[in-house]
C-alpha positions in Angstrom: 41.5 -20.0 6.6 43.1 -18.3 3.5 42.2 -14.6 3.0 44.9 -13.5 0.5 42.5 -12.8 -2.4 40.1 -10.8 -0.2 42.9 -8.9 1.3 44.3 -8.1 -2.1 40.8 -7.0 -3.4 40.4 -4.8 -0.3 43.8 -3.1 -0.9 42.7 -2.4 -4.5 39.2 -1.3 -3.4 40.4 1.4 -1.0 42.1 3.2 -3.9 38.8 3.7 -5.7 35.9 3.3 -3.3 35.6 5.2 0.0 36.8 2.8 2.7 36.9 0.1 0.1 33.2 -0.7 0.5 30.0 0.6 -1.0 28.2 0.5 2.3 29.7 1.1 5.8 28.1 -2.0 7.3 30.4 -4.1 5.0 33.5 -2.7 6.5 35.5 -4.9 8.9 37.5 -2.1 10.5 35.9 -2.4 13.9 36.7 -6.1 14.0 40.3 -5.4 12.8 40.1 -7.3 9.6 39.7 -6.8 5.8 36.2 -7.7 4.6 35.6 -11.0 3.0 34.7 -10.5 -0.7 31.8 -12.8 -1.5 31.9 -14.5 -4.9 28.8 -16.7 -4.7 26.0 -18.2 -2.6 23.6 -21.0 -2.4 21.1 -22.2 0.2 22.5 -21.2 3.6 26.1 -20.7 2.4 28.2 -18.0 0.9 31.6 -18.5 -0.7 34.4 -15.9 -0.8 37.0 -15.0 -3.3 39.5 -17.4 -1.6 37.1 -20.3 -1.9 36.2 -20.4 1.8 32.6 -21.6 2.6 30.6 -20.0 5.3 27.2 -20.6 6.9 25.6 -17.3 6.3 23.6 -15.5 9.0 23.5 -12.1 7.2 21.2 -13.3 4.3 21.9 -10.1 2.4 20.6 -8.3 5.5 17.4 -10.2 5.6 15.7 -10.7 2.2 17.1 -14.2 1.6 14.4 -15.7 3.7 14.3 -18.7 1.4 18.0 -19.1 1.3 20.4 -18.0 -1.5 19.8 -18.6 -5.1 16.4 -20.1 -4.7 15.6 -21.9 -7.9 12.0 -20.6 -8.3 13.2 -17.0 -7.9 16.2 -17.5 -10.1 14.0 -18.9 -12.9 11.6 -16.1 -12.6 14.5 -13.6 -13.0 15.8 -15.4 -16.0 12.4 -15.3 -17.7 12.0 -11.6 -16.9 15.4 -10.8 -18.3 14.5 -12.5 -21.6 12.0 -9.6 -22.1 14.5 -6.9 -21.3 16.1 -5.4 -18.2 14.4 -2.1 -17.8 11.8 0.0 -19.6 11.2 3.0 -17.5 7.5 2.5 -18.2 4.4 0.8 -16.7 4.4 -3.0 -16.7 1.8 -5.6 -15.9 3.9 -7.2 -13.2 3.9 -3.9 -11.1 0.1 -4.1 -11.0 0.2 -7.8 -10.1 2.7 -7.1 -7.2 0.7 -4.1 -5.9 -2.6 -6.1 -6.0 -1.1 -9.1 -4.3 0.3 -7.0 -1.4 -2.9 -4.9 -1.0 -5.1 -8.0 -1.0 -3.1 -9.9 1.6 -1.7 -7.3 4.0 -4.6 -5.7 5.8 -2.8 -2.4 6.6 -1.9 -1.8 2.9 -4.8 -0.3 0.8 -2.5 1.3 -1.8 1.2 1.0 -2.4 4.0 2.7 -4.4 7.2 0.9 -5.5 10.5 2.6 -5.1 14.2 1.5 -5.3 15.4 1.1 -1.7 14.3 1.1 1.9 15.9 4.6 2.3 13.7 5.9 -0.5 10.6 4.2 0.9 11.0 5.8 4.3 11.9 9.3 2.9 8.8 9.1 0.7 6.5 7.9 3.5 7.6 10.8 5.7 6.9 13.3 2.9 3.5 11.8 2.4 2.8 12.0 6.1 3.7 15.6 6.2 1.7 16.4 3.1 -1.4 14.6 4.5 -1.3 16.2 7.9 0.1 19.6 7.0 2.6 19.3 9.9 6.4 19.2 9.8 7.7 17.4 12.9 8.6 13.7 13.0 9.2 11.6 16.1 11.8 8.8 15.7 13.5 6.6 18.3 17.2 6.7 19.3 19.0 3.7 17.8 16.4 3.1 15.1 17.8 3.4 11.6 15.5 4.5 8.8 17.9 4.9 5.9 20.3 7.8 5.2 18.0 10.6 4.2 18.9 13.8 5.9 16.0 14.3 8.2 16.2 10.8 9.7 20.0 10.5 10.2 19.8 11.4 13.8 20.8 9.0 16.6 20.4 6.4 13.9 21.9 3.2 15.2 23.5 0.4 13.1 26.5 1.4 11.0 26.6 4.9 12.6 26.9 3.3 16.0 29.7 1.1 14.9 31.6 4.0 13.3 31.2 6.1 16.5 29.5 8.9 14.5 26.4 10.2 16.3 24.9 11.9 13.3 26.5 12.7 9.9 28.6 15.5 8.4 26.9 17.1 5.4 23.5 17.3 7.0 22.4 20.9 7.5 20.9 21.7 10.8 17.7 22.8 9.1 17.1 19.3 7.8 16.9 17.8 11.3 15.4 20.6 13.4 11.9 19.0 12.9 13.2 15.5 13.9 12.5 14.7 17.5 14.1 11.7 19.2 12.3 9.5 21.8 13.5 6.5 23.8 12.5 3.1 22.3 10.1 1.2 24.6 9.4 4.4 26.6 5.9 5.7 26.0 6.4 8.5 28.5 9.2 10.0 26.4 6.9 9.9 23.3 4.0 11.6 25.1 6.3 14.3 26.5 7.4 15.2 22.9 3.8 15.2 21.7 2.7 17.4 24.5 5.6 19.8 24.0 5.0 20.0 20.3 1.2 20.1 20.3 -0.4 19.9 16.8 3.0 20.0 15.1 3.9 16.3 14.8 3.0 14.7 11.5 4.1 11.2 12.3 5.8 8.8 14.6 8.1 6.4 12.8 9.4 3.3 14.4 11.0 0.0 13.7 8.4 -2.2 15.3 11.2 -4.6 16.3 14.3 -2.5 16.5 17.0 -4.3 14.5 19.7 -1.7 13.9 21.0 -1.4 17.5 21.1 -5.1 17.6 17.7 -6.8 18.0 15.5 -5.1 20.6 11.9 -6.4 20.8 9.0 -4.0 21.7 7.9 -4.3 25.3 4.3 -5.5 25.8 2.0 -2.6 25.1 4.6 -0.3 23.5 3.4 -0.5 19.9 -0.3 -0.4 21.0 0.6 2.7 23.1 2.1 4.4 20.0 -1.1 3.7 18.1 -3.2 5.3 20.9 -0.9 8.3 21.2 -1.1 8.9 17.4 -4.8 8.7 17.5 -5.0 11.1 20.4 -2.7 13.7 18.8 -3.9 13.1 15.2 -0.5 12.1 14.1 0.2 9.2 11.7 2.0 6.0 12.8 4.6 4.7 10.3 6.0 1.2 10.7 9.5 0.8 9.1 9.3 -2.8 8.2 12.3 -2.9 5.9 13.6 -5.7 8.1 10.5 -7.2 9.7 8.2 -7.0 6.7 7.2 -10.5 5.3 9.7 -12.0 7.8 7.8 -12.0 11.1 4.9 -13.8 9.3 3.5 -12.7 6.0 1.9 -9.6 7.4 5.1 -8.7 9.2 5.2 -6.9 12.6 1.9 -5.2 12.1 0.2 -8.6 11.9 2.3 -10.2 14.6 1.6 -7.5 17.2 -1.9 -6.7 15.9 -1.3 -3.0 15.5 -2.4 -1.3 12.3 -0.1 1.6 11.3 -1.1 4.3 8.9 1.9 3.7 6.6 4.4 0.8 6.2 7.7 0.8 4.5 9.4 -2.2 2.9 12.8 -2.9 1.6 14.6 -5.5 -0.5 12.7 -8.5 0.8 9.9 -7.6 -1.7 12.6 -8.0 -4.5 13.9 -11.2 -3.0 17.2 -9.3 -2.4 17.2 -7.2 -5.6 17.3 -3.4 -5.1 13.8 -2.4 -4.4 11.5 -0.9 -1.7 7.9 0.2 -1.3 5.7 2.3 0.9 2.0 1.9 1.4 -1.0 2.2 3.7 -4.3 4.0 4.0 -5.7 4.9 0.6 -6.5 8.5 1.5 -2.9 9.1 2.5 -1.4 7.4 -0.5 -3.7 9.4 -2.9 -1.8 12.4 -1.8 1.2 11.1 -3.8 1.7 12.4 -7.4 0.2 12.1 -9.9 -3.0 11.8 -7.7 -2.0 14.5 -5.3 0.4 17.3 -4.4 3.2 15.2 -2.7 5.8 14.6 -5.4 7.8 11.4 -5.5 9.2 9.7 -8.6 11.7 7.1 -9.7 12.8 6.2 -13.2 13.5 2.6 -12.2 10.7 2.1 -9.7 8.9 -1.2 -10.2 11.7 -2.6 -12.3 10.3 -5.7 -14.0 13.2 -8.0 -13.1 13.0 -7.0 -9.4 9.2 -7.4 -9.5 9.5 -10.9 -10.9 11.9 -11.9 -8.3 10.0 -10.4 -5.4 6.5 -11.5 -6.5 7.8 -15.1 -6.9 9.2 -15.1 -3.3 6.2 -13.4 -1.8 3.8 -15.9 -3.4 5.9 -18.8 -2.2 5.9 -17.4 1.3 2.1 -16.9 1.1 1.4 -20.4 -0.2 3.8 -22.0 2.3 2.9 -20.5 5.7 4.6 -23.3 7.6 7.9 -21.6 6.7 7.1 -19.0 9.4 6.4 -21.7 12.0 9.7 -23.4 11.0 11.6 -20.1 11.2 10.3 -19.4 14.7 11.3 -22.9 15.8 14.8 -22.4 14.3 15.1 -19.1 16.1 14.2 -20.7 19.4 16.7 -23.5 18.8 19.6 -21.1 17.8 19.0 -18.1 20.0 17.6 -20.0 22.9 20.5 -22.4 22.6 22.9 -19.5 22.8 21.2 -18.2 25.9 21.6 -21.7 27.5 25.3 -21.8 26.6 25.9 -18.4 28.2 24.2 -19.6 31.4 26.1 -22.8 31.4 29.5 -21.1 31.0 28.5 -18.2 33.2 29.2 -15.6 30.6 27.3 -12.4 31.3 26.0 -11.6 27.8 22.5 -11.0 26.7 20.6 -12.6 23.8 17.6 -10.9 22.3 15.5 -12.4 19.6 12.1 -12.4 17.9 11.4 -15.4 15.7 14.2 -15.6 13.1 15.9 -12.3 14.1 18.4 -12.4 16.9 21.5 -10.8 18.4 24.0 -11.5 21.2 25.0 -8.4 23.1 28.3 -8.4 24.9 26.8 -6.9 28.0 25.3 -8.3 31.2 22.6 -5.6 31.0 19.1 -6.2 29.7 18.9 -4.4 26.4 15.6 -2.6 25.7 16.8 0.6 24.2 19.6 2.5 22.6 21.5 3.5 25.8 21.4 -0.1 27.0 22.6 -1.4 23.7 25.6 1.0 23.8 26.8 -0.7 27.1 28.0 -3.6 24.9 31.7 -4.4 24.8 32.6 -4.0 21.2 36.1 -5.4 21.7 34.6 -8.6 23.1 32.3 -8.7 20.1 35.3 -8.4 17.7 36.9 -11.3 19.4 33.8 -13.4 19.1 33.3 -12.4 15.5 36.9 -13.4 14.6 36.3 -16.8 16.1 33.1 -17.4 14.3 34.2 -16.3 10.8 37.5 -18.2 11.1 35.4 -21.3 11.9 33.2 -20.8 8.9 30.3 -18.7 10.1 29.4 -15.4 8.3 28.0 -12.8 10.7 27.5 -9.1 10.4 30.7 -7.4 11.4 29.0 -5.1 14.0 27.7 -5.7 17.5 24.7 -3.7 16.5 23.3 -5.8 13.7 20.9 -8.7 13.6 21.4 -12.3 12.7 19.0 -13.7 10.1 17.8 -17.2 9.7 16.4 -18.6 6.4 14.4 -21.7 5.3 17.7 -23.2 4.2 19.3 -23.3 7.7 18.8 -26.8 8.9 18.8 -28.2 12.4 22.2 -29.8 11.7 23.6 -26.4 10.7 22.2 -24.8 13.8 23.7 -27.6 16.0 27.1 -27.0 14.3 26.7 -23.2 15.0 25.9 -23.9 18.7 28.9 -26.3 19.0 31.2 -23.6 17.6 29.8 -21.0 20.0 30.3 -23.5 22.9 33.9 -24.1 21.8 34.4 -20.3 21.9 33.0 -20.0 25.4 35.0 -22.9 26.6 38.2 -21.7 25.1 37.8 -18.2 26.6 36.8 -19.6 30.0 39.9 -21.8 30.1 
């Protein structure tokens, strides 16, 4: 597989962009390669600058649930562009988007559009603090909620891959009110609540952790968080930047039948364009300016082109609910198939998955939290990654990221993927 053009682009990029990439998760340093520079995409495929074609299991980190370059979404974007790219003013499509989400997601009574998942989470935390009059936040080790200062503590994902536990440039005062609990361990949460009585504004959680690899919630965990929040009069925030509109139309809150007080969304509501949102109970959201004293603003929030793309995708998902059944079946076929291959070849790795989200951990240990995820052999993952990408399969270049399936991934593609995984296991066993 030729990589000369990508290699050359990377050599040029490092002169002008830190690390040669505009997000650390795009870097290939931990897998000892230069990143592949993507030139285009369609359906389940991406194409790099050297003309190589890959089956894509990154899906722009989740939002391409219909596959790349979906024609309905593309046409909606083109029509929106005909009217102009940005106004910095109120538009009708913002109202239509907000109404559509509020009418169809039970936990959302009012919503505010922003420009990214990081901004959505940062704003939701501020709203929670403003509503409760409290300062402390409980998060979970290994859960990533964007790169705002107060939440960049034991944050999983790219930080895990880089081996950086927190981040330079974050003053101690920004994180002193951030408390870290163990994912899937209600006792660790209750202890923090008891030790910080009447001080915790909110618990924020990825309902399915997907930034330390994929780690599903244990039975009763999310329900237990709801009970603890009610008991201690704290708010429950679901960070659904990854799970929102992916695990069914109502996301993880619907799948697990737990109603949080606030939910954050990311780029899936823009069909991959830069966008985010936070919403929830009306009395909390009415604390946000200009209704209330919690200030949050964004010149480009509710951008009409992003709204057109996102609303088209959300309406398509809403009107075609069988997509979610199909995605669940595809997840069972792919990730269940990987589990079977690992058993057959007696390779002691672990596969976790929830519907269309999945991850293979290079560890024999069950992975239910951050400490267990960190037992993974990252060198073994790098070897596996190299095999897959050199055989035409585009995965995230980190052990601690999810694989994403889309409507465009066919059974034939999944069979080809499993055959390639089997070839890898057979080759390594021999």
